[in-house]
GUFIPA-819176 format. One record per residue: x, y, z negated of N, C-alpha, C in turn. Coordinates in steps of 0.05 Angstrom, whole numbers, plus 32768, in hexadecimal, padded with zeros to 4 digits. Each point is the difference from the previous one (the first is absolute). Layout:
GUFIPA-819176
XYZXYZXYZ;...
END
This chain:
GUFIPA-819176
803C81C580C280037FE67FF380077FEE8016;80127FED7FFA80087FEA80117FE97FED8003;80017FF080167FE87FEF80057FFE7FEA7FEA;7FEA7FF87FF67FFE7FEE7FE87FEC7FEB8009;800A7FE57FFD7FF07FE8800780007FEE7FE7;7FE77FF87FFC80007FE87FEA7FF97FE4800D;80117FEE7FF97FF77FE480097FF37FF47FE9;7FE77FF980047FEF7FF27FEB7FF87FE78005;7FFA7FF07FEB7FF77FE580057FFB7FF07FE6;7FFD7FE680037FF97FEE7FE7801C7FFA7FF4;80168004800E801A7FF37FFA80007FE18009;801A7FF47FFC80057FE7800B7FF77FFE801B;8008801580127FF780008019801A80068013;80187FFD7FF780158006800E800C801C7FFA;7FF0800D7FEC8005801E7FFE801D80047FF5;800C7FEF7FEF801980067FF5801480018016;7FFF7FED801480117FFF80187FFD80178010;7FE5800A80037FFC80198010800D80167FF4;800080047FE3800F80147FF5801D80018005;800A7FE98002801F7FFD800680048009801B;7FEC7FFA801480048007801B7FFF801E8003;7FEC800B7FF37FFA801C7FFE801A80107FF9;800B7FF47FE98016800F7FF2801A7FFF8014;7FFF7FF0801380187FFD80157FFD80198015;7FE8800C80027FFE80168013800C801A7FF6;8014800B800F800E80167FF67FF080197FFC;7FE88003800A7FEF80157FFC7FE87FFD7FED;7FFF7FE97FF37FEA7FFC7FED800B7FFD7FE4;7FF5800D7FEE80027FFC7FE47FEC7FED7FF7;800B7FE87FF97FEE7FE97FF67FFC80007FE1;7FEA80077FF97FF87FFE7FE57FF47FE77FF8;800F7FEE7FF67FF87FE47FFC7FF17FFC7FE4;7FE67FFC80027FF17FF97FE6800080177FEE;7FFC80188009800280197FF17FE77FFF7FED;7FEA8000800C7FE580017FF37FFA7FE77FEF;800A7FE880097FFD7FE87FEE801280037FE9;8018800E8002801080027FE77FF580137FED;7FF3801980087FF680127FEF7FE67FF87FF1;7FF17FF380107FE67FF27FF67FEC80177FF9;7FEF7FFA7FEB7FEA800E7FF98006801E7FF9;801B80067FF98007801A7FF8800780158016;7FFD7FF6801A800D800E80177FF080198009;7FE880007FF67FEF801A800B7FF0800C7FE9;800B800B7FF07FEF80117FED7FF18016800E;7FE880037FF77FEC8013800E8009801F7FFD;800C80067FE98003801C7FFC801C80068009;8009801B800780198008800580147FF97FE8;801A7FFA800980157FF77FEC8016800E8005;801280017FEB801C800B7FFF80127FEE800F;8017800B800680157FF1800A80097FEB7FED;800180077FE780067FEF7FEA7FEF7FE67FFF;7FE6800580027FED7FED7FFD80047FEE801A;8004800B801680037FEE801780197FEE8000;8016800A7FF380187FF27FFC7FF67FE87FEE;7FF180047FEC7FF87FE97FF07FF37FEC800F;7FEE800780137FEF7FEE801080147FEC8012;8018800E800880127FF2801080147FF07FF0;800480067FE880167FF57FF07FF67FED7FEB;7FE680057FF77FF67FED7FEB80007FE6800A;80057FE97FF27FFF7FE680077FE17FF88005;7FFC7FF180137FE77FF380047FFC7FE87FEC;7FF180047FEE7FFD7FEC7FE87FF97FE2800B;7FEE7FFE80137FFB7FE4800980177FF3800D;800C800E801080197FF7800D80177FF87FEF;800480107FEB80147FFB7FEA7FF97FE87FF2;7FE47FFC7FFA7FF97FEA7FEF80027FE68012;7FFA7FFF801780047FEA8014801D7FF57FFF;801380178001801D7FFB800180087FF37FE4;7FF7800A7FEA80087FF87FE87FF57FE27FFB;7FEA7FFD800D7FF57FE47FFB80087FEC8013;80138005800F800F7FED80117FF17FFB801B;7FF0801180097FF27FFC801B7FFE801E800E;801C800980057FFF801A800F7FF77FFA801D;7FF78015800C7FF77FFE801C801B7FFE8011;80007FF0801680187FFF80118006801B800B;7FEF801480058001801A800B800F80117FED;80067FF97FE5800C80127FEF802080018005;800880138012801B8002800B801380077FE9;7FF7800F7FEE8015800A7FED800C7FEC7FEE;7FEF7FEA7FFA800C7FEC7FEF80127FEF800B;80038001801C80127FED800D801B800B7FFE;8005801C7FFE8017800F7FFB7FFD80127FEB;7FFD7FF87FE67FF780137FEB801480167FFB;7FF880177FF8801080187FF77FFD80047FE2;7FF880187FFA8002800A7FE37FE77FF87FF3;7FEA7FF7800F7FE87FFC7FF57FF87FE38000;7FEF7FF57FED7FF87FE580007FE780017FF2;7FEE7FEE80087FE47FFC7FF680027FFA7FE2;80147FF37FFA80017FF57FE3800780197FE9;800D8016800B800880127FEE7FF5801B8007;800C800D80167FF5801980077FE68003800E;7FFA7FE9800E7FE980018013800F8009801A;7FF47FF68017800A8009801C7FF08017800A;800B801880067FF08016800A7FF27FF5801A;7FE5800780017FEE7FF8801580108004801D;800A80188005800B80068018801A7FEE8006;800D7FF77FEB80177FF080047FFA7FE28008;7FE97FF67FF97FFC7FE3800280027FF7801E;7FF1800E80107FFE7FF5801C800480188015;7FFF80187FF9800380168013801E80068003;800D80097FED801A800A800580137FEB8009;80017FE87FF680127FEB80087FFC7FFA801E;7FEB8005800D7FF97FFF801B801080138011;800680147FF0800C80198012801E80027FFD;800A7FF77FE9801D80047FF7800A7FEB7FF0;801A7FFB7FFF800E7FED7FEE8005800E7FE6;7FF980187FFC8006800C7FE47FE2800C7FF7;7FEE7FF27FFB7FE580077FF7800380137FE7;80107FF87FEC800180117FE98009801F8007;801480018013800B801A80077FE9800F800D;7FF17FF380127FEB800E800F7FEA80087FEE;7FFA7FF17FED7FEC80057FEB800780187FF2;801880037FF9800B80187FF17FFB801A8012;80077FFC80197FFF801780137FE180097FFF;7FEF7FEF80067FE4800380057FF3800E7FE5;80067FF07FE97FF6800A7FE6800A801D7FFB;8019800680038007801C7FFE7FF28014800E;7FFD7FFB801C7FF4801380107FE480037FFA;7FEF7FEA7FFB7FE280027FFE7FFC800C7FE5;800F80017FE97FF980087FE87FFB80207FFE;800D800D80147FFA801C80017FEA800A8013;7FF47FED800A7FEB800A80157FE8800A7FEF;7FF18015800F7FEA800F7FF17FE77FED7FFE;7FEF800C7FF07FE47FEF7FFE7FF080038019;7FF77FE9800A7FF0800080187FF37FE58004;7FEC7FFC80127FF67FE4800380137FEB8007;7FFE7FE87FF680127FEA800380067FFB801D;7FEB8003800F80067FFB801F80188011800A;7FFF80197FF8801480148009801D7FF77FF3;80017FF47FE8801A7FF57FF7800A7FEA800F;7FEB7FEE800B800A7FEC8010800B80068019;7FF58017800E800880088018801A800C7FFD;800580107FEA801D800A7FF980127FEA7FFC;7FF67FE97FF480127FE97FFB80087FF3801B;7FEC7FFC801080057FF5801B801580128012;7FFC801A7FFD80138011800F801A7FFE7FF0;80037FFD7FEB801C80007FF1800D7FE68008;7FF37FEB8000800C7FE7800780077FFF8020;7FEC8009800F80058001801F801880108005;800280177FF380188011800680197FF27FF6;7FFE7FF37FE880187FF37FF4800C7FE98012;7FEE7FF3800F80057FEA801180038007801F;7FF98019800680008009801B7FE97FF38012;7FE97FFE7FF37FEB7FF280107FE980168007;7FF27FFB80157FEB801180097FE27FF87FFD;7FFD7FE77FF87FE77FF67FFC80007FEF7FE7;7FE87FFB7FF27FFE7FF27FE67FEB7FE98003;80077FE87FFB7FED7FEA7FFC80017FF47FE6;7FE880017FF17FFD7FF37FE77FF27FE58004;800C7FE97FF37FF17FE880027FFF7FF37FE5;7FE87FFA7FF97FFE7FF17FE57FEB7FE98007;80047FE77FF17FF17FEC80027FE680057FEC;7FEB7FF080057FE780027FF27FF780207FFF;8000800B80157FFC801D80047FE58009800E;7FF17FF080077FEA800980117FEC80107FF0;7FFC7FFC7FE67FF0800E7FEE8009801C7FFB;801C80088009800880197FF97FF98012801A;7FF67FF880167FFA800F80167FF280197FFB;7FEA7FFF7FF17FF1801B7FFB801280137FF2;800D7FF97FEB801280147FF28016800A8014;800E7FF0800D8014800580107FF880158018;7FE87FFA800E7FF6800F80157FF8801C7FF8;7FF580037FE67FF880177FF7801880127FF4;80127FF37FF78019800E7FF7801080098017;80017FF180158010800580167FEE80008018;7FF2801780057FEC7FFF801880087FFE801C;801B8002800580097FFC801A80107FE68004;80027FF17FEA800F7FE580017FF27FEC8012;800F7FEC800B7FF77FEA801180007FEA7FF1;7FEF7FEB80047FFF7FE77FF380047FE88015;800E7FED7FF880057FE7800F7FF67FE97FEE;7FED7FF280077FF67FE77FF4800D7FE8800B;80127FF67FED80117FE880067FF17FE97FF3;7FFA7FEC80107FF17FE67FF680097FE7800B;7FFA7FEC7FF380087FE480087FE97FEE8001;80047FE9800C7FEB7FEB80007FF97FF97FE5;7FE680027FFA7FF77FFC7FE380097FE87FF3;7FFE7FE7800880087FE97FF2801D80017FFA;801280098016801C80007FF9800480177FEB;7FF280148000800680157FEE7FF97FF77FE3;7FE87FF57FFF7FF77FF77FE580127FEE7FF5;800A7FEC800F80127FEB7FF6801B800E7FF7;800A8014800C8015800A7FF77FFA80107FE5;7FEA800E7FFF7FF9800C7FE480027FEB7FEB;7FF37FEA80057FFC7FEC7FEB801C7FF47FF3;80158005800E801C7FF77FF8800E801A7FF6;7FF480147FFF8010801A7FFA7FF980087FE1;801680067FF27FF880067FE17FEF80197FFE;8005801580127FF080187FFF7FE37FFE8005;7FF87FEE80147FE7800080097FF07FEA7FEB;80107FED7FF57FF47FF27FEE7FFA80107FE6;800F800F7FF87FFD80167FE97FEA80128009;7FFE800980167FEA8010800C7FE37FF47FF9;80007FE6800A7FE77FF07FFE7FF67FFD7FE0;80187FFB7FF17FF77FFB7FE37FF980197FF2;800C801780087FFA801B7FF57FE6800B800B;7FF87FFA80187FE4800580097FEC7FEE7FEF;80067FE77FFA7FEF7FF37FEF7FFD800A7FE2;8016800B7FF77FFF800E7FE67FEC80178001;8002801080157FEE801A80047FE37FF88002;7FFC7FEA80127FE57FF680037FF57FF57FE9;800E7FF07FEF7FF67FF67FE87FFB80187FED;800E801280007FFF80197FEE7FED80188007;7FF87FFB801A7FED8013800D800F801B8000;80198004800A800E801A800080078000801B;8007801A800B800A8004801A801E80028002;800B80057FE8801D80038001800E7FF47FE5;80167FF78003800D7FF37FE6800180167FEC;8007801980057FFF80167FED7FE880047FF1;7FEB7FF080087FE380047FEE7FFD7FEA7FED;80127FEF800080017FE97FEE800380097FE1;7FEF7FF77FEF800380047FE480097FE87FF0;800980057FE780047FE67FF17FEA7FEC7FFF;7FE8800C7FFE7FEB7FEC80017FFB7FEF801A;8006800E801480017FF2801A80157FE98001;801880087FF980167FEE7FFF7FFA7FE57FED;7FF580057FE87FF97FED7FED7FE97FED800B;7FF2800980127FE97FEE800B800A7FF28018;801680028009800C7FF08017800C7FE77FF7;7FFF7FEA8010800D7FE97FFA802080077FFC;800B7FED7FF1801C80057FF980117FFF8017;7FFD7FF080158011800080167FFF80188012;7FEA80117FFC7FFC801A800F800B80167FED;7FF880007FE7800A80157FEE801E80038000;800D7FE88000801C80008000800F80108014;7FF180008018800B801080178001801F7FFC;7FF380087FEC7FFE801F7FF7801880067FED;800E7FEC7FF6801780067FEF8017800B800D;801780067FEF8017800B800980107FED800F;7FFD7FE77FFA800F7FE9800B7FF07FE67FFC;80017FF180117FF27FE68001800D7FEA800F;7FF87FE68000800B7FE9800E7FF78004801E;800E800F80107FF48003801A7FFD7FE68010;80137FED7FFD7FFF7FE9800F7FE97FF07FFC;7FF97FFE7FE77FE97FEE7FF67FE8800F8004;7FFC801B7FF97FE6800C7FFF7FF9800A801F;8015800380117FFB800A801C80077FEA8015;80177FFA7FFF800A7FF080177FF67FE08000;7FFC7FF67FE77FF97FE57FFE7FE47FFC7FFD;7FEE80157FFC7FE580007FFD7FF27FF7801A;7FED7FEC7FFD7FF17FFA801A7FEE8016800A;8008800780187FEE8016800C7FFF7FFA801D;7FE67FF580077FFB7FF6801A800380178015;800B7FF880168008801380177FE4800B800A;7FEA7FF47FFE7FE8800E80087FFA801A7FF2;800780017FE87FFB801A7FF480108016800C;80187FFB800980118014800B7FF28006801D;7FF57FEC800C7FF0800780197FEA80147FFB;7FF27FFC7FEB7FEA80127FFB800B801C7FFA;801880027FF1800C80197FFA800A800D8019;800C7FF180138008800C801C7FE78009800D;7FEB7FF280027FE5800B800C7FF880197FF5;7FFD80017FE47FF880197FF3801180168006;801A7FFD80008012801680067FFD800B801B;80007FEB801580018007801A7FE5800F8008;7FE87FF67FF77FE8800780077FFB801E7FF6;800A80037FE67FFE801D7FF780128011800E;801A7FF8800780138011800C7FF68008801C;7FF47FEF800F7FF88004801C7FEC80197FFF;7FEF7FFA7FEB7FEA80197FFE800C80187FF7;801680017FF0800B80197FFA800E800B8018;800F7FF2800E8010800880167FED800B8017;7FE67FF580017FEF800680167FF6801D7FFB;8003800A7FE47FF7801B7FFE801380178008;80197FF8800880158011800B7FFD8005801C;80068019800B7FFE8004801D80117FE8800D;7FF87FFB8019800C7FE9800E801F80078006;800480198003801B8007800780137FFF7FEB;7FF67FFD7FE880117FFD7FE680037FE37FF7;7FF97FEB801080007FE67FF580087FEE801B;800E7FE97FF780067FEC801480027FE57FF1;7FFD7FE9800C80037FE67FF380197FF4800C;800C7FED7FEE80187FF1800A7FFD7FE57FF3;7FFE7FEA800F7FFD7FE57FF7801B7FF67FFE;80087FF17FE980187FF57FFC80057FE98017;7FEF7FF1800980027FEF80168007800E8019;7FF4801680068006800E8017801F800B7FFF;800980077FE9801D80087FFB80137FEA8007;7FF97FE77FF7800F7FE9800780007FF7801C;7FEA8003800F7FFD7FF9801B800D80168012;7FFE801B7FF9800980148014800B80167FED;80167FFC7FF2800D80117FEF8005801D800B;800C8000801B80088019800A7FE580118006;7FED7FF3800C7FE8800F80057FF2800B7FE8;7FFE7FF27FEA7FF280087FEA801080137FF0;80197FFD7FFE801280137FF28000801B800F;7FFF7FFF801A7FFF801A800F7FE4800E7FFB;7FEC7FEF7FFE7FE7800D7FF98003800D7FE6;800B7FF47FED8000800B7FE88010801B7FFE;801A7FFE800B8011801780027FF28018800F;7FF57FF980157FF28019800D7FE8800A7FF1;7FF57FF17FF07FE980087FF1800980137FEA;801A7FF67FF4800B80127FE9800F8015800C;800380058018800A8019800A802180018005;80097FE58004801D7FFC800780037FEF8016;80188002800E80067FF0801780037FE47FFB;7FF47FEE801180097FE27FFB801B7FF8800C;8015800A7FF4801B7FF9800780057FE38007;800D7FFA801780077FE4800980117FF17FEA;8012800E7FF2800E7FF27FEE7FF17FF67FE6;7FED80147FF97FF07FFC7FEA7FEA7FE78008;7FF8800080197FEB7FEB8006800F7FE68001;80197FFD800680107FE9800180047FF67FE4;800880157FED80067FF87FE57FE37FF57FF3;7FEA800C80077FE57FF97FF87FFD7FE18009;80047FFC80187FFC7FE5800A800D7FEC7FF0;801A80067FFA80117FED7FF17FF47FFB7FE3;7FFB80167FF57FF37FFE7FE47FE37FEB8001;7FF5800580147FE67FF0800080037FE4800C;80187FF8800780047FE4800E7FF87FEB7FF1;800880047FE17FFB7FE87FF07FE180027FF3;7FEF8012800A7FE680027FF47FF07FE98003;7FEF7FF97FF07FF07FE580007FE380048005;7FF17FEE800B7FE4800080017FF67FE57FFE;7FE67FFC7FFD7FF37FE97FFE80067FF07FE8;800B800B7FE980067FF17FE77FEA7FF27FF5;7FE5800E80047FE97FF37FF37FF57FE7800F;800C7FFB80187FF97FE9800E80097FE77FF3;801480047FED800B7FE87FF47FEF7FF67FE7;7FEB80117FFA7FEF7FF77FEA7FEF7FEB8008;7FF87FF07FED7FED7FEB80067FE38009800C;7FF67FF180127FEA8007800F7FEA80107FF2;7FF97FF07FED7FEB800E7FED8004801A7FF3;801A80047FF6800B80157FF3800180178015;80087FFC80178003801180167FE5800D8009;7FED7FEB80007FE4800A80087FF480107FEE;80047FFA7FE77FF580147FE9800F801A8003;80197FFE8005800F801A80017FF980118015;7FFB7FF5801A7FF4800F80157FE6800C7FFA;7FEF7FEE7FF47FE6800F7FF9800380187FEF;801080017FED800580167FED800A8017800F;80127FF88015800C8018800E7FF0800A8017;7FE77FF380087FF1800680147FF5801D8001;7FF9800A7FE97FF4801B7FFF801780168009;80197FFD7FF580168011800780047FFD801D;80017FE8800B80087FFA801D7FEC800F8011;7FE87FFE7FFC7FEA800E800D8003801E8000;800880087FE88002801F7FFC801980098014;80117FF1800480188006800F7FFA7FFD801C;7FEA7FF380097FF87FF8801B80107FEE800C;800C7FEB7FEF80107FED80077FF47FE48002;7FE57FFF7FFB7FF37FE67FFE7FFB7FF5801C;
END
């Protein structure tokens, strides 16, 4: 098996830019938002046929299609920038097509056909073995020797990924808490995440799939509407008052849990990467990443990475009013301590 590395984090930490940089390396297959795209269907516990694995890859992600139909698609949805034969309003967009395949090719529909035809005939086996075969298929297709998958909002996936891929390595990418929380507060996906977490908390369920009609009827109208096939996304998500301090608490929760999960891995299978360090010393930090992932830190690639990071921003939270910034820092303090950055 080719070397496999997962870049995990809260998201809104420069991770999309890092995927673009990784994709420039001629030896790395960059799988952009693979597990974010597949969502809760990604890891069935029982062995599955190739036909079922194809459905995991090609069935639309219902939450993402709903956000698109509701006028609040995530900026990370690459497919809708240059749409092909699929659309959220009609066919639904295959999960693999939304962010993974357009990152690799200008013909995501054609590549989806290739992948779907190949995997359909694969024999029954544990899903992890299907993924390994998929990684091998794509790496061979693009002539790459190493695989890096990067998804936002992915720290909670560490136990599943480390169990499924026992030799995989993990990179924890993180950003200054207040800056990251402020970015979350302006992003349609993270605003939707916060609201759907509230739905699950009010309904006392661990997953949206556990919601019953009675649960939905008991919700306030402005939350139950989010569970429909289409809603007024601007009004119900983007225009809603959602204090940034709530996103600071979310960031701390995710980071604190994630640091604990990563600490359970052997030290040689994990590394950390701070967004601010990438901005300050891009060649040094990208070289660390390349060597950890098992590829050479090529000079031309490091130069391209430096150029990609040139416009990166930091300190955005410092422009908040003093009282709001103080409260936000307080909410982010547990996560900052967990990172050892206090």
